[in-house]
N, C-alpha and C positions, 0 to 999 in steps of 0.2 A: 834517171831511175823510172821504171815503169810503174804506174799506179795500179793497185789491185781492184779499184772501184770499177764497177760496170757502168758504162754510160747509161743515162736514163732512157735513151731511145732503144737501148738493147735489153732493158730489163724485161724479164718475162712476166706476163700478166698472171695473176692468180686465178685459178679456176673458180667459178661460182660456188662449187660445193666443197672447196678446200677448207681445212680447219681454220685457217687465218681469216677467210672470208666470213665464216660463221661467227667467229668471235667478234669481228667488226660489226656485223649486223646486230649482235646482241647488245652492243654498247650504244646503239642508237636510242635517242631520247624518245619515249613514246609520245603519241599525239596527245594534245591537251584534252582533258576530259570535258565532254560537252561541246567540243568544237564542231565545225560544220561537217555534216555527213555522218555523225555518230549519235546514236540514241542513248540517252542516259538511263541507267538502271532505275527501275521503279522502287519507290520506298516500300519496305516490307509490310508496313501497317496501313498506310494510306493508299497505296497503289499508284500514287503519282510519281513522276520522275523527280529526281533531285532538282532539276532546273525549274520545274513548276513550283516546288516548295520554296526554293530560293526567291523566285519572283514574287510569290505571295508575301514572304517575310519582308522583302523590300518595300512592297506596297503598304503593308500594315505599319512598318516602321516609319515610312514617310508620313502617313496620315497622322499617326499619334504624335510624332515629333512636330509636325506643322501645327497641330492642335495646341501643343504646349508653347512653342516658340515663334510661330509664324513662319512664312516661307523664307524670309531672310535669315532666320536663325537655324533653319534646318539644313545643315551642310551635308554634302554627299558623304564625307568621311564619318560624320556622326550617324547618319542613316545606316551606313554599312556596318558600323560597329554594333548598332542596335539589332540589325538583321543578321549578325554573325556571319558576315561574308566580306569579300574584299571589294575595293573600289572598282576594279575592272568589271565586276558583275553588272554594274549600272550600265556601262557602255554595251555590254553583251546583251542584256535583256531589253534596254530602253533607248540606247544610242546616246541620249543626253539627259540632262537634269530636267529640261522643260517637258520632255516626253514622260519622264518619271512622274512629274507633278500631274500631268493630264490623266495618266493611267491611275494614279492614286485617287483622283476625284471620281473617276468611273468606278473604281473598286468600292469606294464608300457608298456612292449613290446606288450601286447595284444591290446593296444589302438592305435598302429601304423597300418595304413591301409594296408590290405593284397593286394599285387600286383595281378592284374588280369593275369591269365595264358594265354599264347599265344594260338591262335586257332590252332588246329591240321591241318596238311596239309599245303597247301600254300607254297610259295617260302621260302627257308632257310633264305634269307636276311630279309624278312618281319617278320619271327618268331623271329629272333635275335633282330630286332629293337623293336618289341613289348615287348620282355622280358626286355630289357634295360629301355624302357619307363615305364614299370610297376614298376620296382624296384626304379627308380628315383622318380617317383611320390609318391611312398609309403614312402620312406625315407625322402623326402623333404616335405611331407604333413604337413598341419597346425597342430601345437601342442603348448603346453605351454613351455616356456623356461626352467623350472625346469626339464622337462622330458629329454631333451638333457643332461643337467648337471648330472642327475642321471645315465643315461646310461654310460656316460664316466667314472664316479666314480665307477660304478659297475664293469666295465671291467678292470679298472686299479688298483683298490684297493682290489678287492675280487676275488681270484682264482675260488671260487665256482660260483660267479656271472658271471665271464667270461665263465665258462663251460656252464652255463644255457643259456646265450645269444648266444653263438656260436652253441650249440647243437640244441636249439629249435627255434632260430630266423634266424641266418645267414646261417647255413649249408643248410637248405632246399632251400633258395633263391640262394645260390651259385650253388647248384646242378641243379636247373632249368636253370640258366644262362649257365652252362656248356653244358646242353642238347641242348640249342639253338646255342652254338658255334660249337659243334661237327660236324654238317653237313657242315659248312664252312671250317673247318680244320680237315678233317677226319683222318689224319695221325699223329695227335698230341698224345704224351704220356699223362698220367694222371697228371704228375707234370706240364708240360707246359700248359695243359688245365686249371688247377687250378690257375696258375699264370696269365693267360690271364683274367680269370673271376675276380680275385682280382684287376687287373688293372682297369677294368671297374667300379667295385664297389668303388674302392678308389676315383675315380673322384666324385662320388655321395656323399660319406661320407664326403669328404672335405667341400663341401658346407653346410653340416649340422653341423659338429663339429666346423668349423671355420666360422660360419655364420656371426659374427660381422665384421670379416676381409673381407670376400667375398662380403658382402653387400657394404662396403665402397669402395672396389676396383671396383665394378660395378656401383658406383654412386647411389646406392639405399638406402632408409631408412629402409625399412621393406620388408618382403616376401609378395608377392601377388600371386594370382593364375596364372596370366600371366607370372610373373617372374619364378615361379616354372616350368611352361610349357616350357618356353624358355630354361632354364638350362637343363631340361630333354631331350628336342629335340637336344640340342647341344651335350650332352654326348652321346646320341644314334648315331648321325651322325659322331662325331669324332671317336667313338669306332669302328663303322662299317668301316670307311675308313682305320683306322689303322689296323684292322683285315684283310681287303682285301689286303692291301699293304704287310703285313707280309706273307700272303699266296703267293703273287706274288714274293716277294723277296726270299722266300725259295723254290720256284718251287713246292709248295704243290699241286696246282691245275692245273698244266700243262701249255700249251702254252696260254690258254685263260684267265689266271689269271689277266693280266693287263686290258683287256677289262671288265672283271667282276668287278674288283676293281673300275674302273672309273664309271661304271654303278651304283654300290652300293653307291658311293659317291653322285652322282646326285640324286638318289632315296631317300637317307636318308635326304638330304638337303631339300627336299620338305616338310618334317615335321617340319622344323625349323621355328620359328616365324619371324625371321629377314631376312632369305634367304641368309645370308652370307656364310653358309656352302655350298650352291649350287654353289655360285660364285667361291669358292675356289676349288670345286671338278670338275667343268667343264673345258674343255680345248679342244685343237685341237685333231683330230682323231689320234689314235696311241700314244698319250702322256701317259707316265707312270703315275700311280695314285698318287694324293695328292702331286705333286711336287717331285716324286721319281726321282732317277738318271736314265740316259739313259738305256733302256733295254739291250743294248749291253754290259754294264759293267758286270764284273764278279759277280755272285751272291754268297752270303756267303754260 
């Protein structure tokens, strides 16, 4: 019995414009939204693409979750649930969880105000004071509590996070402060210069990291602009007097170090809101700076 089926080799090919061909093309699954080579539509209100909005939600969700639970407790699934997206979006935007963590650190640090650079020229003491005030106001600037918790966890729990925070945030600020200290202590080695800069920054970081304790010890309930300015001016004045005394005690600046230190203490105190720094820095003519020992004593 002869079969009515046509051999496959003899089947006629359908023309590209035939109805069957068009229906087959219509059934094809469309390309994934946001895939390579496709531009996502902009958000009608923000003007950003959906991909950029999703990326920011992932970064913010990562930062807030790490602030609450630490890096170990911030799972990708929970991050995506909070960001209202799927797990695949992490691989799409960041490739892996480690990259997501690094970008979250950059995201939070980018929201901290950049300190204004001291104006070139001018007296060295004024440039130093401006550098300290800039860092203090930047670090103590208004922020959300979870940001501080996140930064602390990022530095303590993640070696990669600490590398990012130091390399991209702290190192440039420390170098700028060292450049402001150098004219005041020209004979310092690199190690001593770095230790002095860290001592100044340490005063500022304390008020941020230990904020609940510092506020209670100061009798305050919350940070205000005037309180931030008061602390910033105090750190600048205290650091300037300490730096001037260190120069005097080591003989770094020659015979005029004592007078220079006393003058720097009075000048720095003028920027303080309560004026207490000026009172402590002022004294009779010839008195050694900031309550120092008699100049006749042996210097270390």
